[in-house]
N, CA, C and O atoms as a GROMACS GRO file, in nm:
protein
  564
    1MET      N    1  -1.708   0.560   4.710
    1MET     CA    2  -1.680   0.624   4.582
    1MET      C    3  -1.644   0.517   4.479
    1MET      O    4  -1.557   0.434   4.503
    2LYS      N    5  -1.712   0.520   4.364
    2LYS     CA    6  -1.693   0.420   4.259
    2LYS      C    7  -1.569   0.456   4.176
    2LYS      O    8  -1.547   0.572   4.140
    3GLU      N    9  -1.490   0.353   4.146
    3GLU     CA   10  -1.367   0.372   4.068
    3GLU      C   11  -1.404   0.386   3.920
    3GLU      O   12  -1.478   0.303   3.866
    4ARG      N   13  -1.353   0.490   3.853
    4ARG     CA   14  -1.380   0.509   3.712
    4ARG      C   15  -1.272   0.441   3.629
    4ARG      O   16  -1.153   0.446   3.663
    5ARG      N   17  -1.313   0.377   3.522
    5ARG     CA   18  -1.219   0.309   3.433
    5ARG      C   19  -1.176   0.404   3.323
    5ARG      O   20  -1.252   0.490   3.280
    6LYS      N   21  -1.053   0.386   3.278
    6LYS     CA   22  -1.002   0.469   3.170
    6LYS      C   23  -1.073   0.434   3.040
    6LYS      O   24  -1.100   0.317   3.012
    7VAL      N   25  -1.102   0.536   2.962
    7VAL     CA   26  -1.166   0.518   2.831
    7VAL      C   27  -1.080   0.589   2.726
    7VAL      O   28  -1.042   0.704   2.745
    8MET      N   29  -1.050   0.519   2.617
    8MET     CA   30  -0.971   0.578   2.509
    8MET      C   31  -1.039   0.549   2.375
    8MET      O   32  -1.118   0.455   2.363
    9GLN      N   33  -1.007   0.630   2.277
    9GLN     CA   34  -1.066   0.615   2.145
    9GLN      C   35  -0.954   0.600   2.043
    9GLN      O   36  -0.859   0.677   2.043
   10GLY      N   37  -0.967   0.500   1.956
   10GLY     CA   38  -0.863   0.478   1.856
   10GLY      C   39  -0.915   0.397   1.739
   10GLY      O   40  -1.032   0.361   1.733
   11ARG      N   41  -0.827   0.370   1.645
   11ARG     CA   42  -0.862   0.302   1.522
   11ARG      C   43  -0.811   0.158   1.527
   11ARG      O   44  -0.700   0.132   1.572
   12VAL      N   45  -0.895   0.064   1.481
   12VAL     CA   46  -0.857  -0.078   1.476
   12VAL      C   47  -0.760  -0.097   1.360
   12VAL      O   48  -0.793  -0.068   1.245
   13VAL      N   49  -0.639  -0.147   1.391
   13VAL     CA   50  -0.538  -0.167   1.286
   13VAL      C   51  -0.518  -0.315   1.254
   13VAL      O   52  -0.457  -0.348   1.152
   14SER      N   53  -0.570  -0.404   1.338
   14SER     CA   54  -0.561  -0.547   1.309
   14SER      C   55  -0.676  -0.620   1.377
   14SER      O   56  -0.709  -0.595   1.493
   15ASP      N   57  -0.737  -0.711   1.300
   15ASP     CA   58  -0.843  -0.794   1.357
   15ASP      C   59  -0.822  -0.941   1.322
   15ASP      O   60  -0.917  -1.016   1.304
   16LYS      N   61  -0.696  -0.981   1.313
   16LYS     CA   62  -0.662  -1.116   1.267
   16LYS      C   63  -0.669  -1.220   1.378
   16LYS      O   64  -0.669  -1.340   1.350
   17MET      N   65  -0.676  -1.177   1.502
   17MET     CA   66  -0.684  -1.272   1.612
   17MET      C   67  -0.830  -1.300   1.647
   17MET      O   68  -0.918  -1.219   1.617
   18ALA      N   69  -0.854  -1.414   1.710
   18ALA     CA   70  -0.990  -1.448   1.752
   18ALA      C   71  -1.023  -1.371   1.880
   18ALA      O   72  -0.950  -1.378   1.978
   19LYS      N   73  -1.133  -1.296   1.878
   19LYS     CA   74  -1.183  -1.219   1.992
   19LYS      C   75  -1.087  -1.111   2.041
   19LYS      O   76  -1.103  -1.062   2.153
   20THR      N   77  -0.990  -1.073   1.961
   20THR     CA   78  -0.895  -0.968   1.999
   20THR      C   79  -0.871  -0.877   1.880
   20THR      O   80  -0.857  -0.923   1.767
   21VAL      N   81  -0.865  -0.747   1.906
   21VAL     CA   82  -0.828  -0.650   1.803
   21VAL      C   83  -0.714  -0.564   1.858
   21VAL      O   84  -0.699  -0.548   1.979
   22ILE      N   85  -0.634  -0.510   1.766
   22ILE     CA   86  -0.529  -0.417   1.807
   22ILE      C   87  -0.578  -0.277   1.771
   22ILE      O   88  -0.610  -0.248   1.656
   23VAL      N   89  -0.584  -0.192   1.873
   23VAL     CA   90  -0.633  -0.055   1.857
   23VAL      C   91  -0.515   0.039   1.870
   23VAL      O   92  -0.440   0.033   1.968
   24GLU      N   93  -0.499   0.128   1.771
   24GLU     CA   94  -0.390   0.226   1.774
   24GLU      C   95  -0.448   0.361   1.814
   24GLU      O   96  -0.544   0.410   1.754
   25ILE      N   97  -0.389   0.419   1.917
   25ILE     CA   98  -0.434   0.548   1.967
   25ILE      C   99  -0.324   0.650   1.942
   25ILE      O  100  -0.211   0.633   1.988
   26GLU      N  101  -0.358   0.756   1.869
   26GLU     CA  102  -0.261   0.860   1.837
   26GLU      C  103  -0.279   0.978   1.930
   26GLU      O  104  -0.391   1.021   1.958
   27SER      N  105  -0.167   1.030   1.977
   27SER     CA  106  -0.172   1.151   2.057
   27SER      C  107  -0.080   1.254   1.992
   27SER      O  108   0.034   1.222   1.955
   28ARG      N  109  -0.129   1.375   1.979
   28ARG     CA  110  -0.050   1.482   1.918
   28ARG      C  111  -0.011   1.581   2.026
   28ARG      O  112  -0.096   1.633   2.099
   29THR      N  113   0.119   1.606   2.035
   29THR     CA  114   0.169   1.703   2.133
   29THR      C  115   0.269   1.795   2.065
   29THR      O  116   0.330   1.760   1.964
   30SER      N  117   0.284   1.911   2.120
   30SER     CA  118   0.381   2.006   2.069
   30SER      C  119   0.515   1.980   2.136
   30SER      O  120   0.522   1.960   2.257
   31HIS      N  121   0.622   1.980   2.056
   31HIS     CA  122   0.755   1.959   2.112
   31HIS      C  123   0.789   2.076   2.203
   31HIS      O  124   0.768   2.191   2.165
   32PRO      N  125   0.841   2.049   2.324
   32PRO     CA  126   0.864   2.158   2.420
   32PRO      C  127   0.964   2.264   2.372
   32PRO      O  128   0.949   2.382   2.405
   33LEU      N  129   1.066   2.224   2.295
   33LEU     CA  130   1.168   2.320   2.253
   33LEU      C  131   1.141   2.374   2.113
   33LEU      O  132   1.147   2.495   2.090
   34TYR      N  133   1.111   2.285   2.019
   34TYR     CA  134   1.101   2.326   1.880
   34TYR      C  135   0.960   2.363   1.836
   34TYR      O  136   0.943   2.429   1.734
   35GLY      N  137   0.860   2.324   1.911
   35GLY     CA  138   0.723   2.362   1.880
   35GLY      C  139   0.657   2.280   1.770
   35GLY      O  140   0.540   2.303   1.739
   36LYS      N  141   0.729   2.185   1.709
   36LYS     CA  142   0.671   2.102   1.604
   36LYS      C  143   0.569   2.006   1.666
   36LYS      O  144   0.590   1.954   1.776
   37VAL      N  145   0.460   1.983   1.594
   37VAL     CA  146   0.359   1.890   1.643
   37VAL      C  147   0.409   1.747   1.619
   37VAL      O  148   0.436   1.708   1.506
   38VAL      N  149   0.421   1.672   1.726
   38VAL     CA  150   0.472   1.535   1.720
   38VAL      C  151   0.356   1.439   1.742
   38VAL      O  152   0.280   1.454   1.838
   39THR      N  153   0.341   1.342   1.653
   39THR     CA  154   0.236   1.242   1.666
   39THR      C  155   0.297   1.115   1.724
   39THR      O  156   0.392   1.060   1.668
   40ARG      N  157   0.242   1.072   1.834
   40ARG     CA  158   0.288   0.948   1.896
   40ARG      C  159   0.174   0.848   1.892
   40ARG      O  160   0.059   0.884   1.919
   41ALA      N  161   0.204   0.725   1.857
   41ALA     CA  162   0.100   0.622   1.848
   41ALA      C  163   0.130   0.511   1.946
   41ALA      O  164   0.244   0.464   1.957
   42ARG      N  165   0.027   0.469   2.018
   42ARG     CA  166   0.038   0.355   2.109
   42ARG      C  167  -0.063   0.250   2.067
   42ARG      O  168  -0.173   0.283   2.022
   43ARG      N  169  -0.025   0.124   2.080
   43ARG     CA  170  -0.112   0.014   2.039
   43ARG      C  171  -0.155  -0.066   2.162
   43ARG      O  172  -0.075  -0.097   2.250
   44PHE      N  173  -0.283  -0.097   2.165
   44PHE     CA  174  -0.337  -0.176   2.275
   44PHE      C  175  -0.413  -0.294   2.218
   44PHE      O  176  -0.482  -0.283   2.116
   45LYS      N  177  -0.400  -0.409   2.284
   45LYS     CA  178  -0.481  -0.524   2.248
   45LYS      C  179  -0.609  -0.516   2.329
   45LYS      O  180  -0.605  -0.499   2.451
   46ALA      N  181  -0.722  -0.529   2.261
   46ALA     CA  182  -0.852  -0.516   2.328
   46ALA      C  183  -0.938  -0.638   2.298
   46ALA      O  184  -0.934  -0.694   2.188
   47HIS      N  185  -1.016  -0.677   2.397
   47HIS     CA  186  -1.108  -0.789   2.383
   47HIS      C  187  -1.226  -0.745   2.298
   47HIS      O  188  -1.288  -0.642   2.325
   48ASN      N  189  -1.256  -0.823   2.195
   48ASN     CA  190  -1.361  -0.790   2.100
   48ASN      C  191  -1.477  -0.887   2.120
   48ASN      O  192  -1.479  -0.995   2.061
   49VAL      N  193  -1.574  -0.850   2.206
   49VAL     CA  194  -1.682  -0.940   2.243
   49VAL      C  195  -1.792  -0.941   2.137
   49VAL      O  196  -1.794  -0.856   2.048
   50GLU      N  197  -1.884  -1.037   2.146
   50GLU     CA  198  -1.984  -1.063   2.043
   50GLU      C  199  -2.079  -0.948   2.011
   50GLU      O  200  -2.096  -0.919   1.893
   51PRO      N  201  -2.144  -0.881   2.107
   51PRO     CA  202  -2.240  -0.778   2.064
   51PRO      C  203  -2.176  -0.663   1.988
   51PRO      O  204  -2.240  -0.603   1.901
   52VAL      N  205  -2.053  -0.631   2.019
   52VAL     CA  206  -1.983  -0.520   1.950
   52VAL      C  207  -1.862  -0.580   1.879
   52VAL      O  208  -1.757  -0.596   1.940
   53VAL      N  209  -1.877  -0.614   1.752
   53VAL     CA  210  -1.767  -0.675   1.678
   53VAL      C  211  -1.702  -0.568   1.591
   53VAL      O  212  -1.761  -0.521   1.494
   54ALA      N  213  -1.580  -0.531   1.627
   54ALA     CA  214  -1.508  -0.428   1.553
   54ALA      C  215  -1.426  -0.493   1.441
   54ALA      O  216  -1.368  -0.600   1.459
   55LYS      N  217  -1.423  -0.427   1.328
   55LYS     CA  218  -1.347  -0.474   1.213
   55LYS      C  219  -1.233  -0.376   1.184
   55LYS      O  220  -1.223  -0.270   1.245
   56LEU      N  221  -1.150  -0.414   1.091
   56LEU     CA  222  -1.035  -0.334   1.051
   56LEU      C  223  -1.080  -0.197   1.002
   56LEU      O  224  -1.169  -0.188   0.918
   57GLY      N  225  -1.019  -0.090   1.052
   57GLY     CA  226  -1.049   0.046   1.009
   57GLY      C  227  -1.155   0.116   1.093
   57GLY      O  228  -1.175   0.237   1.077
   58ASP      N  229  -1.223   0.044   1.183
   58ASP     CA  230  -1.327   0.106   1.265
   58ASP      C  231  -1.266   0.198   1.371
   58ASP      O  232  -1.157   0.172   1.422
   59LEU      N  233  -1.338   0.304   1.404
   59LEU     CA  234  -1.302   0.393   1.514
   59LEU      C  235  -1.379   0.342   1.636
   59LEU      O  236  -1.502   0.340   1.634
   60VAL      N  237  -1.308   0.302   1.742
   60VAL     CA  238  -1.373   0.238   1.856
   60VAL      C  239  -1.334   0.305   1.987
   60VAL      O  240  -1.232   0.373   1.997
   61LYS      N  241  -1.418   0.283   2.088
   61LYS     CA  242  -1.386   0.323   2.225
   61LYS      C  243  -1.350   0.198   2.301
   61LYS      O  244  -1.420   0.097   2.293
   62ILE      N  245  -1.238   0.204   2.374
   62ILE     CA  246  -1.198   0.090   2.456
   62ILE      C  247  -1.193   0.135   2.601
   62ILE      O  248  -1.156   0.248   2.632
   63THR      N  249  -1.230   0.044   2.691
   63THR     CA  250  -1.226   0.075   2.834
   63THR      C  251  -1.135  -0.024   2.903
   63THR      O  252  -1.118  -0.138   2.859
   64GLU      N  253  -1.079   0.021   3.012
   64GLU     CA  254  -0.990  -0.061   3.092
   64GLU      C  255  -1.070  -0.178   3.150
   64GLU      O  256  -1.184  -0.161   3.193
   65ALA      N  257  -1.009  -0.297   3.153
   65ALA     CA  258  -1.077  -0.416   3.206
   65ALA      C  259  -0.977  -0.499   3.286
   65ALA      O  260  -0.859  -0.466   3.296
   66ARG      N  261  -1.027  -0.607   3.341
   66ARG     CA  262  -0.938  -0.695   3.415
   66ARG      C  263  -0.841  -0.761   3.317
   66ARG      O  264  -0.873  -0.771   3.198
   67PRO      N  265  -0.725  -0.806   3.362
   67PRO     CA  266  -0.631  -0.874   3.271
   67PRO      C  267  -0.692  -1.002   3.215
   67PRO      O  268  -0.732  -1.091   3.290
   68MET      N  269  -0.696  -1.010   3.082
   68MET     CA  270  -0.750  -1.130   3.017
   68MET      C  271  -0.640  -1.218   2.963
   68MET      O  272  -0.661  -1.337   2.938
   69SER      N  273  -0.522  -1.160   2.943
   69SER     CA  274  -0.403  -1.237   2.903
   69SER      C  275  -0.283  -1.153   2.942
   69SER      O  276  -0.296  -1.053   3.012
   70SER      N  277  -0.166  -1.195   2.899
   70SER     CA  278  -0.045  -1.123   2.940
   70SER      C  279  -0.041  -0.980   2.888
   70SER      O  280   0.018  -0.892   2.952
   71GLN      N  281  -0.103  -0.954   2.773
   71GLN     CA  282  -0.100  -0.820   2.715
   71GLN      C  283  -0.238  -0.756   2.699
   71GLN      O  284  -0.247  -0.636   2.675
   72LYS      N  285  -0.344  -0.833   2.712
   72LYS     CA  286  -0.478  -0.783   2.685
   72LYS      C  287  -0.545  -0.736   2.814
   72LYS      O  288  -0.581  -0.817   2.900
   73ARG      N  289  -0.560  -0.602   2.828
   73ARG     CA  290  -0.620  -0.543   2.947
   73ARG      C  291  -0.727  -0.439   2.912
   73ARG      O  292  -0.763  -0.357   2.996
   74TRP      N  293  -0.776  -0.443   2.788
   74TRP     CA  294  -0.876  -0.348   2.742
   74TRP      C  295  -0.990  -0.423   2.677
   74TRP      O  296  -0.976  -0.540   2.639
   75GLN      N  297  -1.104  -0.356   2.664
   75GLN     CA  298  -1.222  -0.418   2.607
   75GLN      C  299  -1.291  -0.317   2.516
   75GLN      O  300  -1.308  -0.201   2.553
   76VAL      N  301  -1.332  -0.362   2.397
   76VAL     CA  302  -1.404  -0.275   2.304
   76VAL      C  303  -1.545  -0.257   2.358
   76VAL      O  304  -1.617  -0.354   2.379
   77THR      N  305  -1.585  -0.131   2.381
   77THR     CA  306  -1.718  -0.106   2.435
   77THR      C  307  -1.813  -0.046   2.332
   77THR      O  308  -1.934  -0.067   2.341
   78GLU      N  309  -1.760   0.027   2.235
   78GLU     CA  310  -1.848   0.095   2.141
   78GLU      C  311  -1.775   0.117   2.009
   78GLU      O  312  -1.655   0.146   2.007
   79ILE      N  313  -1.849   0.104   1.900
   79ILE     CA  314  -1.794   0.139   1.769
   79ILE      C  315  -1.845   0.278   1.737
   79ILE      O  316  -1.965   0.298   1.716
   80VAL      N  317  -1.754   0.375   1.734
   80VAL     CA  318  -1.791   0.514   1.711
   80VAL      C  319  -1.824   0.537   1.564
   80VAL      O  320  -1.921   0.605   1.530
   81GLN      N  321  -1.740   0.479   1.476
   81GLN     CA  322  -1.758   0.499   1.333
   81GLN      C  323  -1.705   0.377   1.259
   81GLN      O  324  -1.594   0.329   1.286
   82ARG      N  325  -1.786   0.326   1.166
   82ARG     CA  326  -1.740   0.215   1.083
   82ARG      C  327  -1.637   0.269   0.984
   82ARG      O  328  -1.656   0.376   0.927
   83GLY      N  329  -1.530   0.194   0.966
   83GLY     CA  330  -1.423   0.244   0.881
   83GLY      C  331  -1.417   0.174   0.747
   83GLY      O  332  -1.475   0.067   0.728
   84ILE      N  333  -1.346   0.237   0.656
   84ILE     CA  334  -1.320   0.180   0.525
   84ILE      C  335  -1.193   0.098   0.539
   84ILE      O  336  -1.097   0.142   0.603
   85VAL      N  337  -1.191  -0.018   0.480
   85VAL     CA  338  -1.072  -0.102   0.486
   85VAL      C  339  -0.969  -0.040   0.394
   85VAL      O  340  -0.984  -0.043   0.271
   86VAL      N  341  -0.864   0.015   0.453
   86VAL     CA  342  -0.763   0.089   0.379
   86VAL      C  343  -0.676  -0.005   0.296
   86VAL      O  344  -0.638   0.029   0.184
   87GLU      N  345  -0.645  -0.122   0.348
   87GLU     CA  346  -0.556  -0.214   0.278
   87GLU      C  347  -0.614  -0.257   0.145
   87GLU      O  348  -0.541  -0.266   0.046
   88LYS      N  349  -0.743  -0.285   0.139
   88LYS     CA  350  -0.805  -0.329   0.014
   88LYS      C  351  -0.802  -0.217  -0.089
   88LYS      O  352  -0.779  -0.242  -0.207
   89ALA      N  353  -0.827  -0.093  -0.046
   89ALA     CA  354  -0.822   0.021  -0.138
   89ALA      C  355  -0.681   0.038  -0.193
   89ALA      O  356  -0.664   0.067  -0.312
   90VAL      N  357  -0.581   0.020  -0.108
   90VAL     CA  358  -0.442   0.031  -0.152
   90VAL      C  359  -0.410  -0.079  -0.252
   90VAL      O  360  -0.341  -0.055  -0.350
   91ASP      N  361  -0.460  -0.202  -0.227
   91ASP     CA  362  -0.437  -0.312  -0.320
   91ASP      C  363  -0.497  -0.283  -0.457
   91ASP      O  364  -0.435  -0.314  -0.559
   92VAL      N  365  -0.615  -0.223  -0.461
   92VAL     CA  366  -0.679  -0.189  -0.588
   92VAL      C  367  -0.596  -0.085  -0.662
   92VAL      O  368  -0.576  -0.097  -0.783
   93GLU      N  369  -0.548   0.015  -0.590
   93GLU     CA  370  -0.464   0.119  -0.652
   93GLU      C  371  -0.336   0.058  -0.707
   93GLU      O  372  -0.296   0.088  -0.820
   94LEU      N  373  -0.272  -0.028  -0.627
   94LEU     CA  374  -0.149  -0.093  -0.672
   94LEU      C  375  -0.174  -0.177  -0.797
   94LEU      O  376  -0.093  -0.176  -0.890
   95GLU      N  377  -0.285  -0.248  -0.799
   95GLU     CA  378  -0.317  -0.332  -0.915
   95GLU      C  379  -0.335  -0.246  -1.040
   95GLU      O  380  -0.287  -0.283  -1.147
   96SER      N  381  -0.405  -0.132  -1.028
   96SER     CA  382  -0.425  -0.045  -1.144
   96SER      C  383  -0.292   0.015  -1.190
   96SER      O  384  -0.268   0.029  -1.310
   97LEU      N  385  -0.205   0.050  -1.094
   97LEU     CA  386  -0.073   0.102  -1.131
   97LEU      C  387   0.010  -0.005  -1.202
   97LEU      O  388   0.080   0.025  -1.298
   98ARG      N  389   0.002  -0.130  -1.154
   98ARG     CA  390   0.075  -0.239  -1.219
   98ARG      C  391   0.026  -0.260  -1.362
   98ARG      O  392   0.106  -0.280  -1.453
   99GLU      N  393  -0.106  -0.256  -1.381
   99GLU     CA  394  -0.162  -0.273  -1.515
   99GLU      C  395  -0.116  -0.161  -1.608
   99GLU      O  396  -0.080  -0.186  -1.723
  100LYS      N  397  -0.116  -0.038  -1.558
  100LYS     CA  398  -0.072   0.075  -1.639
  100LYS      C  399   0.076   0.060  -1.676
  100LYS      O  400   0.116   0.085  -1.789
  101GLU      N  401   0.156   0.019  -1.577
  101GLU     CA  402   0.299   0.001  -1.600
  101GLU      C  403   0.323  -0.109  -1.704
  101GLU      O  404   0.410  -0.095  -1.790
  102GLU      N  405   0.248  -0.217  -1.695
  102GLU     CA  406   0.261  -0.328  -1.791
  102GLU      C  407   0.223  -0.282  -1.932
  102GLU      O  408   0.288  -0.320  -2.029
  103ALA      N  409   0.118  -0.200  -1.944
  103ALA     CA  410   0.077  -0.148  -2.074
  103ALA      C  411   0.187  -0.057  -2.131
  103ALA      O  412   0.215  -0.063  -2.250
  104ASP      N  413   0.247   0.027  -2.047
  104ASP     CA  414   0.358   0.112  -2.092
  104ASP      C  415   0.475   0.029  -2.141
  104ASP      O  416   0.536   0.060  -2.243
  105ARG      N  417   0.507  -0.076  -2.067
  105ARG     CA  418   0.618  -0.164  -2.109
  105ARG      C  419   0.589  -0.228  -2.243
  105ARG      O  420   0.677  -0.235  -2.329
  106ALA      N  421   0.466  -0.275  -2.262
  106ALA     CA  422   0.429  -0.338  -2.389
  106ALA      C  423   0.440  -0.237  -2.503
  106ALA      O  424   0.489  -0.271  -2.611
  107ALA      N  425   0.395  -0.114  -2.480
  107ALA     CA  426   0.404  -0.010  -2.584
  107ALA      C  427   0.551   0.020  -2.618
  107ALA      O  428   0.586   0.036  -2.734
  108ARG      N  429   0.635   0.027  -2.514
  108ARG     CA  430   0.778   0.051  -2.537
  108ARG      C  431   0.840  -0.063  -2.618
  108ARG      O  432   0.921  -0.040  -2.708
  109ARG      N  433   0.802  -0.186  -2.584
  109ARG     CA  434   0.856  -0.303  -2.653
  109ARG      C  435   0.818  -0.300  -2.801
  109ARG      O  436   0.902  -0.328  -2.887
  110VAL      N  437   0.692  -0.266  -2.830
  110VAL     CA  438   0.646  -0.258  -2.970
  110VAL      C  439   0.723  -0.150  -3.044
  110VAL      O  440   0.765  -0.170  -3.158
  111GLU      N  441   0.742  -0.035  -2.979
  111GLU     CA  442   0.817   0.075  -3.042
  111GLU      C  443   0.962   0.036  -3.070
  111GLU      O  444   1.015   0.066  -3.177
  112GLU      N  445   1.025  -0.032  -2.974
  112GLU     CA  446   1.164  -0.077  -2.994
  112GLU      C  447   1.174  -0.177  -3.109
  112GLU      O  448   1.268  -0.172  -3.188
  113GLU      N  449   1.077  -0.268  -3.116
  113GLU     CA  450   1.078  -0.366  -3.226
  113GLU      C  451   1.060  -0.296  -3.360
  113GLU      O  452   1.123  -0.335  -3.459
  114ARG      N  453   0.975  -0.195  -3.367
  114ARG     CA  454   0.953  -0.121  -3.492
  114ARG      C  455   1.081  -0.050  -3.535
  114ARG      O  456   1.120  -0.054  -3.652
  115ARG      N  457   1.147   0.015  -3.436
  115ARG     CA  458   1.273   0.084  -3.468
  115ARG      C  459   1.380  -0.014  -3.514
  115ARG      O  460   1.455   0.015  -3.608
  116ALA      N  461   1.387  -0.130  -3.448
  116ALA     CA  462   1.486  -0.231  -3.487
  116ALA      C  463   1.458  -0.280  -3.629
  116ALA      O  464   1.552  -0.301  -3.707
  117ALA      N  465   1.332  -0.299  -3.662
  117ALA     CA  466   1.296  -0.344  -3.797
  117ALA      C  467   1.335  -0.238  -3.900
  117ALA      O  468   1.385  -0.271  -4.007
  118GLU      N  469   1.312  -0.109  -3.867
  118GLU     CA  470   1.351   0.000  -3.958
  118GLU      C  471   1.502   0.000  -3.980
  118GLU      O  472   1.549   0.014  -4.092
  119ARG      N  473   1.577  -0.014  -3.870
  119ARG     CA  474   1.724  -0.016  -3.882
  119ARG      C  475   1.771  -0.132  -3.969
  119ARG      O  476   1.859  -0.116  -4.053
  120LEU      N  477   1.711  -0.249  -3.946
  120LEU     CA  478   1.750  -0.366  -4.024
  120LEU      C  479   1.720  -0.346  -4.172
  120LEU      O  480   1.801  -0.378  -4.258
  121SER      N  481   1.600  -0.292  -4.200
  121SER     CA  482   1.565  -0.269  -4.341
  121SER      C  483   1.656  -0.163  -4.402
  121SER      O  484   1.694  -0.173  -4.519
  122LYS      N  485   1.691  -0.064  -4.324
  122LYS     CA  486   1.781   0.041  -4.374
  122LYS      C  487   1.919  -0.018  -4.401
  122LYS      O  488   1.978   0.008  -4.506
  123LEU      N  489   1.970  -0.096  -4.307
  123LEU     CA  490   2.100  -0.161  -4.327
  123LEU      C  491   2.095  -0.257  -4.445
  123LEU      O  492   2.190  -0.263  -4.523
  124ALA      N  493   1.988  -0.332  -4.459
  124ALA     CA  494   1.974  -0.425  -4.571
  124ALA      C  495   1.969  -0.349  -4.702
  124ALA      O  496   2.027  -0.392  -4.802
  125GLY      N  497   1.900  -0.235  -4.703
  125GLY     CA  498   1.893  -0.152  -4.824
  125GLY      C  499   2.030  -0.095  -4.858
  125GLY      O  500   2.064  -0.090  -4.977
  126GLU      N  501   2.109  -0.052  -4.762
  126GLU     CA  502   2.244   0.002  -4.786
  126GLU      C  503   2.335  -0.108  -4.835
  126GLU      O  504   2.417  -0.086  -4.924
  127ASP      N  505   2.322  -0.229  -4.779
  127ASP     CA  506   2.405  -0.341  -4.822
  127ASP      C  507   2.375  -0.376  -4.967
  127ASP      O  508   2.467  -0.405  -5.043
  128GLU      N  509   2.248  -0.372  -5.006
  128GLU     CA  510   2.213  -0.400  -5.145
  128GLU      C  511   2.273  -0.296  -5.238
  128GLU      O  512   2.323  -0.328  -5.345
  129GLU      N  513   2.267  -0.169  -5.195
  129GLU     CA  514   2.323  -0.061  -5.277
  129GLU      C  515   2.473  -0.078  -5.291
  129GLU      O  516   2.527  -0.062  -5.400
  130THR      N  517   2.542  -0.110  -5.181
  130THR     CA  518   2.687  -0.125  -5.188
  130THR      C  519   2.726  -0.247  -5.269
  130THR      O  520   2.826  -0.242  -5.341
  131THR      N  521   2.650  -0.356  -5.261
  131THR     CA  522   2.682  -0.474  -5.341
  131THR      C  523   2.655  -0.447  -5.488
  131THR      O  524   2.730  -0.493  -5.574
  132GLU      N  525   2.548  -0.371  -5.519
  132GLU     CA  526   2.520  -0.337  -5.658
  132GLU      C  527   2.630  -0.249  -5.714
  132GLU      O  528   2.669  -0.265  -5.830
  133GLU      N  529   2.681  -0.155  -5.634
  133GLU     CA  530   2.788  -0.067  -5.677
  133GLU      C  531   2.917  -0.144  -5.691
  133GLU      O  532   2.995  -0.119  -5.783
  134ALA      N  533   2.940  -0.239  -5.601
  134ALA     CA  534   3.064  -0.316  -5.605
  134ALA      C  535   3.068  -0.412  -5.723
  134ALA      O  536   3.176  -0.437  -5.777
  135GLU      N  537   2.957  -0.466  -5.765
  135GLU     CA  538   2.955  -0.561  -5.875
  135GLU      C  539   2.994  -0.495  -6.008
  135GLU      O  540   3.073  -0.552  -6.083
  136PRO      N  541   2.941  -0.376  -6.039
  136PRO     CA  542   2.983  -0.315  -6.165
  136PRO      C  543   3.132  -0.284  -6.166
  136PRO      O  544   3.197  -0.293  -6.270
  137GLU      N  545   3.186  -0.247  -6.052
  137GLU     CA  546   3.329  -0.217  -6.046
  137GLU      C  547   3.411  -0.341  -6.074
  137GLU      O  548   3.512  -0.334  -6.145
  138SER      N  549   3.369  -0.455  -6.021
  138SER     CA  550   3.446  -0.578  -6.043
  138SER      C  551   3.437  -0.623  -6.189
  138SER      O  552   3.530  -0.683  -6.242
  139GLU      N  553   3.323  -0.592  -6.254
  139GLU     CA  554   3.308  -0.628  -6.394
  139GLU      C  555   3.400  -0.542  -6.481
  139GLU      O  556   3.454  -0.588  -6.581
  140GLU      N  557   3.416  -0.417  -6.439
  140GLU     CA  558   3.500  -0.326  -6.516
  140GLU      C  559   3.647  -0.364  -6.504
  140GLU      O  560   3.725  -0.345  -6.597
  141ALA      N  561   3.683  -0.417  -6.389
  141ALA     CA  562   3.823  -0.445  -6.364
  141ALA      C  563   3.873  -0.566  -6.432
  141ALA      O  564   3.991  -0.600  -6.419
   0.00000   0.00000   0.00000
């Protein structure tokens, strides 16, 4: 009887190592007492060989293999679905939010400067009026 190897499916969350990817496998179970659906994630290091090169965000199948290092005991066998790189999309969104925030700050700064200029001109106008009023009084006295 031939021994069957375990096969799991998960998403590649890191591909920064040479010939190794980290695959995260999520399992959803119902809590025995409260009934809430609990998501548990486990991470496995898998050997990423040349014919099947998995990248960040890909959905892959990994199979059990002989120990290749102290933590690496899995091998990428198939890419089920090519994924979108989530980190780059998040960076683009953050950049657009930063630009919008900077534009808002600049608009606020311009508005504050305009108000300050109005206050100064108003104060300068009142000072001129009070000095003009004070001068005739001193002449009369």
